[in-house]
LOMARLO-216743 format. One record per residue: residue number from 0; residue in one letter; z, x, y of N, C-alpha, C in turn. Coordinates in nm, 4 decimals. Example, Ala and Ser with C-alpha at 12.3 -4.5 7.8 and 13.67 -1.06 7.14 Angstrom:
BEGIN
(0,A,(0.7800,1.3190,-0.5690),(0.7800,1.2300,-0.4500),(0.7800,1.3200,-0.3300))
(1,S,(0.7080,1.2850,-0.2250),(0.7140,1.3670,-0.1060),(0.7870,1.2900,0.0030))
This chain:
BEGIN
(0,M,(-2.1150,-0.8963,1.4642),(-2.0322,-0.7919,1.4091),(-1.8982,-0.8516,1.3705))
(1,S,(-1.8504,-0.8232,1.2511),(-1.7235,-0.8793,1.2063),(-1.6103,-0.7814,1.2311))
(2,D,(-1.4900,-0.8358,1.2383),(-1.3707,-0.7552,1.2610),(-1.2948,-0.7427,1.1294))
(3,D,(-1.2543,-0.6213,1.0914),(-1.1873,-0.5979,0.9640),(-1.0353,-0.6071,0.9756))
(4,N,(-0.9832,-0.6784,1.0749),(-0.8396,-0.6862,1.0945),(-0.7758,-0.8038,1.0236))
(5,D,(-0.8455,-0.8698,0.9308),(-0.7918,-0.9838,0.8578),(-0.6965,-0.9336,0.7500))
(6,T,(-0.5682,-0.9700,0.7625),(-0.4692,-0.9240,0.6645),(-0.4263,-1.0361,0.5717))
(7,T,(-0.4987,-1.1508,0.5731),(-0.4614,-1.2589,0.4833),(-0.4996,-1.2272,0.3398))
(8,N,(-0.5979,-1.1426,0.3191),(-0.6335,-1.1017,0.1841),(-0.5781,-0.9618,0.1587))
(9,D,(-0.5970,-0.9117,0.0405),(-0.5430,-0.7812,0.0049),(-0.6489,-0.6723,0.0094))
(10,Q,(-0.7412,-0.6809,0.1046),(-0.8456,-0.5807,0.1201),(-0.7996,-0.4720,0.2166))
(11,F,(-0.8213,-0.3491,0.1775),(-0.7887,-0.2359,0.2624),(-0.9145,-0.1836,0.3288))
(12,P,(-0.9017,-0.1305,0.4511),(-1.0177,-0.0644,0.5102),(-1.0470,0.0638,0.4332))
(13,D,(-1.1706,0.1103,0.4410),(-1.2082,0.2328,0.3713),(-1.1279,0.3513,0.4226))
(14,R,(-1.0945,0.3482,0.5499),(-1.0201,0.4590,0.6104),(-0.9100,0.4023,0.6979))
(15,L,(-0.7895,0.4591,0.6871),(-0.6748,0.4099,0.7619),(-0.5886,0.5271,0.8043))
(16,S,(-0.5375,0.5218,0.9278),(-0.4541,0.6276,0.9830),(-0.3271,0.5669,1.0410))
(17,I,(-0.2164,0.6428,1.0384),(-0.0922,0.5952,1.0987),(-0.0776,0.6426,1.2432))
(18,D,(-0.1721,0.7225,1.2920),(-0.1683,0.7737,1.4290),(-0.2282,0.6693,1.5245))
(19,P,(-0.1487,0.6178,1.6198),(-0.2014,0.5150,1.7114),(-0.3195,0.5624,1.7963))
(20,K,(-0.3394,0.6916,1.8124),(-0.4520,0.7430,1.8909),(-0.5814,0.7491,1.8103))
(21,S,(-0.5730,0.7295,1.6792),(-0.6893,0.7384,1.5920),(-0.7733,0.6104,1.5985))
(22,P,(-0.9058,0.6228,1.5881),(-0.9891,0.5014,1.5820),(-0.9711,0.4256,1.4506))
(23,Y,(-0.9068,0.4843,1.3515),(-0.8854,0.4205,1.2220),(-0.7467,0.3590,1.2091))
(24,Y,(-0.6730,0.3515,1.3178),(-0.5400,0.2919,1.3206),(-0.5530,0.1402,1.3185))
(25,N,(-0.4731,0.0722,1.2343),(-0.4752,-0.0734,1.2263),(-0.3309,-0.1209,1.2106))
(26,E,(-0.2715,-0.1652,1.3199),(-0.1309,-0.2041,1.3200),(-0.1030,-0.3239,1.2300))
(27,A,(-0.1962,-0.4181,1.2206),(-0.1744,-0.5374,1.1386),(-0.1592,-0.5015,0.9905))
(28,I,(-0.2398,-0.4100,0.9425),(-0.2303,-0.3694,0.8016),(-0.1079,-0.2820,0.7796))
(29,L,(-0.0803,-0.1910,0.8697),(0.0352,-0.1021,0.8546),(0.1672,-0.1767,0.8604))
(30,S,(0.1713,-0.2917,0.9268),(0.2945,-0.3696,0.9342),(0.3325,-0.4291,0.7988))
(31,R,(0.2397,-0.4322,0.7045),(0.2670,-0.4864,0.5709),(0.3194,-0.3812,0.4747))
(32,D,(0.3553,-0.2634,0.5211),(0.4141,-0.1563,0.4397),(0.3174,-0.1101,0.3306))
(33,V,(0.2224,-0.0277,0.3702),(0.1198,0.0243,0.2801),(0.1737,0.1446,0.2040))
(34,G,(0.1513,0.1467,0.0742),(0.1845,0.2613,-0.0090),(0.0564,0.3268,-0.0578))
(35,I,(0.0630,0.4547,-0.0903),(-0.0550,0.5293,-0.1363),(-0.0233,0.5972,-0.2688))
(36,R,(-0.1087,0.5732,-0.3679),(-0.1040,0.6507,-0.4922),(-0.2190,0.7484,-0.4872))
(37,F,(-0.1876,0.8757,-0.5003),(-0.2887,0.9809,-0.4957),(-0.2792,1.0596,-0.6252))
(38,K,(-0.3877,1.0606,-0.7013),(-0.3925,1.1238,-0.8336),(-0.2823,1.0695,-0.9243))
(39,G,(-0.2545,0.9380,-0.9099),(-0.1573,0.8714,-0.9957),(-0.0129,0.8826,-0.9516))
(40,A,(0.0161,0.9597,-0.8483),(0.1541,0.9760,-0.8006),(0.1681,0.9131,-0.6623))
(41,E,(0.2818,0.8486,-0.6371),(0.3046,0.7889,-0.5070),(0.3347,0.8973,-0.4043))
(42,K,(0.2658,0.8892,-0.2913),(0.2852,0.9849,-0.1822),(0.3480,0.9128,-0.0634))
(43,T,(0.4472,0.9751,-0.0022),(0.5138,0.9146,0.1128),(0.4828,0.9877,0.2427))
(44,N,(0.4104,1.0980,0.2371),(0.3825,1.1765,0.3569),(0.2349,1.1728,0.3968))
(45,V,(0.1652,1.0636,0.3671),(0.0225,1.0509,0.3983),(0.0062,1.0065,0.5430))
(46,E,(-0.0727,1.0794,0.6185),(-0.1031,1.0467,0.7582),(-0.2310,0.9638,0.7685))
(47,E,(-0.3277,0.9891,0.6805),(-0.4572,0.9211,0.6854),(-0.5198,0.9280,0.5470))
(48,Y,(-0.6030,0.8281,0.5129),(-0.6746,0.8320,0.3859),(-0.8156,0.7795,0.4030))
(49,C,(-0.9036,0.8163,0.3086),(-1.0394,0.7627,0.3013),(-1.0693,0.7367,0.1541))
(50,I,(-1.0910,0.6115,0.1191),(-1.1144,0.5742,-0.0206),(-1.2511,0.6218,-0.0682))
(51,S,(-1.3573,0.5976,0.0102),(-1.4935,0.6286,-0.0345),(-1.5164,0.7786,-0.0512))
(52,E,(-1.4556,0.8597,0.0352),(-1.4724,1.0046,0.0250),(-1.3674,1.0675,-0.0659))
(53,G,(-1.2627,0.9935,-0.1018),(-1.1621,1.0415,-0.1962),(-1.0740,1.1528,-0.1417))
(54,W,(-1.0079,1.1289,-0.0281),(-0.9163,1.2297,0.0255),(-0.8019,1.1630,0.0992))
(55,V,(-0.6927,1.2377,0.1114),(-0.5799,1.1985,0.1952),(-0.5445,1.3168,0.2842))
(56,R,(-0.4860,1.2879,0.3977),(-0.4357,1.3902,0.4883),(-0.2840,1.3808,0.4828))
(57,V,(-0.2188,1.4866,0.4338),(-0.0733,1.4882,0.4195),(-0.0131,1.5912,0.5146))
(58,T,(0.1121,1.5682,0.5515),(0.1794,1.6610,0.6413),(0.2096,1.7914,0.5688))
(59,A,(0.2056,1.9005,0.6440),(0.2287,2.0344,0.5893),(0.3703,2.0788,0.6251))
(60,G,(0.4677,2.0246,0.5541),(0.6064,2.0621,0.5786),(0.6532,2.0182,0.7161))
(61,N,(0.7293,2.1034,0.7826),(0.7803,2.0721,0.9163),(0.6994,2.1373,1.0264))
(62,A,(0.5847,2.1951,0.9935),(0.5022,2.2643,1.0918),(0.4452,2.1657,1.1936))
(63,K,(0.4391,2.2081,1.3186),(0.3855,2.1268,1.4275),(0.2746,2.2025,1.4988))
(64,D,(0.1801,2.1275,1.5553),(0.0779,2.1919,1.6368),(0.1312,2.2105,1.7794))
(65,R,(0.0489,2.2597,1.8684),(0.0967,2.2911,2.0038),(0.1278,2.1662,2.0862))
(66,Y,(0.0884,2.0483,2.0376),(0.1183,1.9235,2.1062),(0.2381,1.8515,2.0448))
(67,G,(0.2987,1.9098,1.9423),(0.4146,1.8495,1.8776),(0.3814,1.7555,1.7635))
(68,N,(0.2536,1.7450,1.7287),(0.2124,1.6600,1.6166),(0.2256,1.7383,1.4865))
(69,P,(0.2537,1.6700,1.3753),(0.2641,1.7423,1.2481),(0.1292,1.7980,1.2041))
(70,L,(0.1308,1.9188,1.1490),(0.0090,1.9758,1.0919),(-0.0213,1.9044,0.9613))
(71,T,(-0.1492,1.8829,0.9349),(-0.1890,1.8115,0.8137),(-0.2889,1.8926,0.7326))
(72,I,(-0.2940,1.8606,0.6047),(-0.3869,1.9233,0.5113),(-0.4651,1.8119,0.4434))
(73,K,(-0.5974,1.8289,0.4334),(-0.6811,1.7316,0.3633),(-0.6886,1.7714,0.2164))
(74,V,(-0.6510,1.6764,0.1278),(-0.6495,1.7009,-0.0157),(-0.7420,1.5989,-0.0814))
(75,H,(-0.8278,1.6441,-0.1715),(-0.9268,1.5579,-0.2355),(-0.8793,1.5098,-0.3725))
(76,G,(-0.9110,1.3839,-0.4027),(-0.8770,1.3231,-0.5306),(-0.8835,1.1712,-0.5183))
(77,P,(-0.8580,1.1003,-0.6281),(-0.8631,0.9532,-0.6243),(-0.7490,0.8950,-0.5403))
(78,V,(-0.7840,0.7999,-0.4524),(-0.6890,0.7373,-0.3604),(-0.6773,0.5892,-0.3952))
(79,E,(-0.5545,0.5394,-0.4075),(-0.5319,0.3985,-0.4388),(-0.4246,0.3417,-0.3450))
(80,P,(-0.4665,0.2715,-0.2375),(-0.3678,0.2092,-0.1491),(-0.3198,0.0771,-0.2083))
(81,Y,(-0.1972,0.0387,-0.1754),(-0.1409,-0.0884,-0.2200),(-0.0369,-0.1347,-0.1200))
(82,F,(-0.0055,-0.2644,-0.1243),(0.0975,-0.3193,-0.0378),(0.2294,-0.3187,-0.1135))
(83,R,(0.3324,-0.2582,-0.0557),(0.4645,-0.2554,-0.1189),(0.5323,-0.3913,-0.1117))
(84,D,(0.4998,-0.4707,-0.0105),(0.5653,-0.6009,0.0055),(0.5069,-0.7095,-0.0846))
(85,K,(0.4016,-0.6801,-0.1583),(0.3383,-0.7783,-0.2457),(0.4272,-0.8067,-0.3647))
(86,K,(0.4514,-0.9334,-0.3899),(0.5395,-0.9739,-0.5001),(0.4642,-0.9793,-0.6311))
């Protein structure tokens, strides 16, 4: 079984989350300052994305759940992750 934590290339995982409790969290990739283009526009409030299924999870304003986590909404459309630090 191979590990997808190699950040020497510019490959993104199919699914990535910024929540450390998520199984899709990858600190090595997130440390490279990942940006997301969703439907051609740059989004700064993305909590999680899935390229193959074509969706992002964005925060819903300042609303919080009962545990203090931001509420999120799943929105469908083309997802394009990129590294902001890439020259």
